[in-house]
VOGU-3710 file (C-alpha; in Angstrom, 3 decimals, decimal comma):
1> mssakdvtdd> -1,580/-1,768/12,284  -1,374/0,383/9,289  1,686/0,197/7,728  0,993/2,958/5,043  1,653/6,800/6,424  -1,145/9,292/6,562  -0,360/12,045/4,571  -2,928/15,551/4,877  -3,819/18,525/3,023  -0,030/19,577/4,444
11> tfaaevlnss> 1,587/17,916/4,802  1,257/16,206/1,039  3,482/18,049/-0,986  6,703/16,902/1,382  5,290/13,435/1,456  5,009/12,808/-1,747  5,787/15,854/-4,031  9,123/16,062/-3,313  10,195/12,766/-3,133  12,192/11,198/-5,079
21> dtimvdfwae> 10,669/7,727/-4,556  7,901/6,428/-6,300  4,586/6,735/-3,466  1,065/5,851/-4,066  -1,574/7,607/-2,451  -4,276/5,896/-1,847  -7,488/8,152/-1,818  -9,584/6,896/0,831  -12,807/7,628/3,824  -13,359/6,274/6,183
31> wcgpckavsp> -17,198/4,893/5,751  -16,275/3,048/2,054  -16,653/0,754/2,448  -14,243/-0,789/-0,287  -11,735/1,318/1,386  -11,482/-0,561/4,320  -10,955/-3,584/1,986  -8,636/-3,089/0,164  -6,283/-1,596/2,857  -4,860/-4,540/4,322
41> ildaiaaehs> -4,141/-5,462/1,047  -2,008/-1,980/0,520  -0,909/-2,896/3,585  0,845/-6,187/2,609  2,136/-4,852/-0,400  4,207/-1,649/0,956  5,949/-4,305/3,663  6,451/-7,306/0,854  7,415/-4,307/-1,658  8,424/-1,496/0,443
51> ekirivklnv> 12,240/-0,496/-1,624  10,611/-0,118/-4,780  7,221/1,834/-3,453  5,787/3,655/-0,829  2,500/3,747/0,048  0,799/5,881/1,806  -3,328/7,231/2,530  -4,847/10,583/2,328  -8,333/10,620/3,710  -10,537/12,825/1,366
61> ddnpqmamky> -13,820/13,989/4,102  -10,605/15,347/6,511  -8,172/16,781/3,402  -10,725/18,079/0,424  -7,311/19,928/-1,268  -6,253/17,426/-2,185  -8,270/15,383/-3,696  -10,208/17,668/-5,382  -6,267/19,221/-6,758  -6,586/15,202/-7,664
71> qitsipamkv> -10,067/14,903/-9,001  -11,310/12,494/-7,057  -14,637/11,417/-7,538  -14,709/7,906/-7,250  -13,233/5,922/-4,469  -11,229/3,953/-3,880  -8,541/5,035/-6,269  -4,893/5,197/-6,321  -2,724/7,288/-7,613  1,178/5,997/-8,106
81> frggevvktv> 3,610/9,552/-7,552  6,545/9,795/-9,583  8,840/12,569/-9,252  5,923/14,384/-8,362  4,029/13,604/-11,338  1,148/10,897/-11,352  1,968/8,513/-13,501  -0,319/5,412/-12,923  -4,509/5,708/-11,583  -6,125/3,163/-10,082
91> igakpkpale> -9,431/3,304/-9,505  -11,963/1,215/-6,806  -11,268/-2,365/-4,530  -9,835/-5,151/-6,115  -7,731/-8,275/-5,021  -4,114/-7,931/-4,157  -2,967/-10,084/-7,572  -5,033/-7,589/-9,563  -3,959/-5,039/-7,948  -0,516/-6,485/-7,569
101> adlaefla> -0,634/-6,815/-11,894  -1,801/-3,056/-12,644  1,938/-1,383/-10,531  4,256/-4,291/-12,273  5,925/-1,794/-13,678  6,950/-0,482/-9,808  7,023/-3,727/-8,689  9,964/-5,105/-10,783
//
């Protein structure tokens, strides 16, 4: 079971933009193999670092407005938001140590 919550075009503002938390949005699609590979890694990071970062998932096929707004042209794409602003972008599936290194400033 995924520990990351699904967000949609309709819930994005409330869940991500209006939150004071540090939130990583995983932009993904059902047909994307690398997205499926990185998903359990993101779930593990979400579970291990729940007090520091919250991870949500947005299906780009079902929610094209947010994918277009944030210029998602390659997936998986992960954007870290803080105070409603993008503060970090990570593109592509990576092993857990590499993702944790990319997120080190938020997990410290």
